[in-house]
C-alpha positions as CSV (number, residue, x, y, z in Angstrom):
1,M,24.5,-0.7,13.1
2,D,26.4,2.3,12.1
3,H,29.1,3.1,14.2
4,P,32.3,4.3,13.3
5,V,34.1,1.8,15.5
6,Q,34.2,-1.7,13.7
7,R,34.5,-3.6,17.2
8,A,31.1,-2.0,17.9
9,R,29.5,-3.9,15.1
10,Q,29.2,-7.1,16.2
11,R,29.9,-8.7,19.3
12,Y,29.1,-12.3,20.5
13,V,29.4,-13.7,24.0
14,F,29.5,-16.6,25.7
15,N,29.1,-17.2,29.4
16,Y,29.0,-19.9,31.7
17,R,27.5,-20.2,35.5
18,V,30.3,-21.9,37.2
19,L,28.8,-21.0,40.8
20,P,25.8,-19.0,41.7
21,T,28.2,-15.9,42.1
22,L,30.8,-16.4,39.3
23,T,30.4,-16.2,35.7
24,L,33.4,-17.3,33.2
25,G,33.1,-16.6,29.5
26,V,34.7,-15.5,25.8
27,E,33.6,-12.5,24.3
28,W,34.6,-12.6,20.3
29,N,34.6,-8.8,18.5
30,P,34.9,-10.3,14.9
31,G,35.3,-6.6,13.5
32,A,38.2,-5.9,15.6
33,D,39.6,-9.5,15.6
34,E,39.5,-9.6,18.8
35,V,38.9,-12.4,21.2
36,G,38.9,-11.5,25.4
37,P,38.0,-13.4,28.6
38,L,34.5,-12.1,30.4
39,V,34.6,-12.8,34.4
40,N,31.8,-11.3,36.4
41,W,32.2,-12.4,40.4
42,V,29.9,-11.5,42.9
43,A,31.4,-10.9,46.0
44,L,28.8,-9.8,48.0
45,T,25.3,-10.8,47.2
46,E,22.5,-8.1,48.0
47,T,20.5,-8.0,51.1
48,D,17.8,-5.6,52.5
49,A,20.5,-4.0,54.4
50,R,23.5,-3.7,51.9
51,P,24.1,-3.8,48.1
52,A,25.5,-6.6,46.4
53,L,29.3,-5.8,45.4
54,M,30.7,-7.2,41.6
55,F,34.1,-7.7,40.2
56,G,34.5,-8.7,36.2
57,T,36.1,-7.9,33.1
58,S,35.3,-7.1,29.6
59,S,36.1,-5.4,26.5
60,D,36.8,-1.9,27.1
61,R,34.1,0.9,26.6
62,I,32.2,0.3,23.4
63,G,33.3,3.4,21.7
64,T,37.2,2.4,22.2
65,P,38.9,0.1,18.9
66,E,40.7,-2.4,21.5
67,G,41.5,-2.8,25.3
68,R,39.9,-4.8,28.5
69,A,38.3,-3.2,31.3
70,Y,38.2,-3.8,35.1
71,F,35.5,-3.1,36.7
72,A,34.0,-2.7,40.0
73,T,29.9,-2.3,41.0
74,V,27.6,-2.0,43.7
75,S,23.9,-2.7,42.6
76,K,20.4,-2.5,44.2
77,A,17.1,-3.1,44.0
78,L,15.5,0.3,44.8
79,G,11.9,-1.0,45.0
80,R,8.9,-0.9,42.5
81,I,7.4,1.7,40.5
82,S,4.0,1.2,39.0
83,S,4.4,-3.0,38.1
84,G,8.1,-3.5,37.5
85,P,11.4,-3.3,39.6
86,L,13.7,-0.1,39.7
87,A,17.3,-1.2,40.6
88,G,20.9,1.1,39.7
89,Y,24.2,0.4,39.9
90,V,27.5,2.3,40.5
91,G,31.1,1.8,40.3
92,L,34.6,2.3,39.0
93,S,36.0,0.7,35.6
94,H,39.7,0.9,34.4
95,G,40.1,1.0,30.7
96,T,43.5,-0.4,29.7
97,Y,42.9,1.6,25.9
98,E,43.2,5.3,27.4
99,D,44.8,3.7,30.7
100,E,42.1,5.7,32.8
101,T,39.6,4.9,35.8
102,L,35.8,6.3,35.0
103,P,33.2,6.6,37.3
104,I,30.3,4.0,35.9
105,G,26.6,3.4,36.4
106,G,23.1,2.6,35.2
107,L,19.2,2.7,35.9
108,T,16.9,-0.2,35.3
109,L,13.2,0.9,35.1
110,G,10.7,-2.2,34.4
111,F,7.3,-1.4,33.0
112,T,6.8,-4.8,33.8
113,E,9.1,-7.7,35.2
114,D,9.4,-9.0,31.6
115,L,10.2,-5.6,30.0
116,G,12.0,-2.4,30.8
117,V,14.5,0.3,29.9
118,R,18.3,0.5,31.2
119,L,20.3,4.0,31.2
120,I,23.8,2.9,31.2
121,H,26.6,5.2,31.6
122,D,30.1,4.0,30.6
123,G,32.3,7.0,31.9
124,E,32.0,8.7,29.0
125,A,28.8,8.2,27.0
126,L,25.4,7.3,28.0
127,H,23.3,4.6,26.1
128,L,20.1,3.8,26.4
129,A,18.7,-0.2,26.0
130,L,15.2,-1.2,25.8
131,E,14.8,-5.1,27.2
132,A,12.3,-7.7,26.8
133,T,12.4,-11.3,28.1
134,L,10.5,-14.0,26.2
135,G,10.9,-17.3,27.8
136,R,14.9,-18.1,27.8
137,H,15.4,-15.1,25.2
138,D,16.2,-11.6,25.9
139,I,16.1,-9.0,23.2
140,G,16.9,-5.5,23.5
141,L,16.8,-2.2,21.2
142,L,20.4,-0.3,22.0
143,F,21.1,3.3,21.6
144,I,24.8,3.7,21.6
145,D,25.5,7.5,22.4
146,G,22.0,8.1,22.3
147,E,22.4,7.7,18.5
148,H,23.7,4.6,17.2
149,P,20.9,1.8,17.2
150,G,21.9,-1.8,17.5
151,V,19.8,-5.0,18.6
152,T,21.1,-7.6,21.2
153,W,19.8,-11.3,21.6
154,S,20.4,-13.7,24.3
155,V,19.8,-17.4,24.9
156,M,19.7,-18.8,28.2
157,F,20.3,-22.9,28.0
């Protein structure tokens, strides 16, 4: 991947679901010699009548050389398009690198249950991800800022 920020070149994430609504983990960014905590807590699960509410922390936006982000989002399944799901989220993220709070959001369009596209707005830039699930593997092609290609891969144990 050819991205000007070293931290964005490699990222290793290790998560463990402690409870159905709480995931704890560690993120390692070797290009920035940075290790930080990951937390995702679903404070309210989604129902037919209301969206899910989630709080968490991770490293700051992809284009920042350092810093933490603290976020709150609401997400909702919006139905189905063709044979895949449609879902969206909106929220706020406070990044410590520039000490600012930005609106964030995204939209996922599934072509099938296991293949889809995701638009991610991190508060400053729009990113595109093409994602596929193959058994316990999730594989993706990520376009950071619409121009820097990268690959994502995760395995669930």
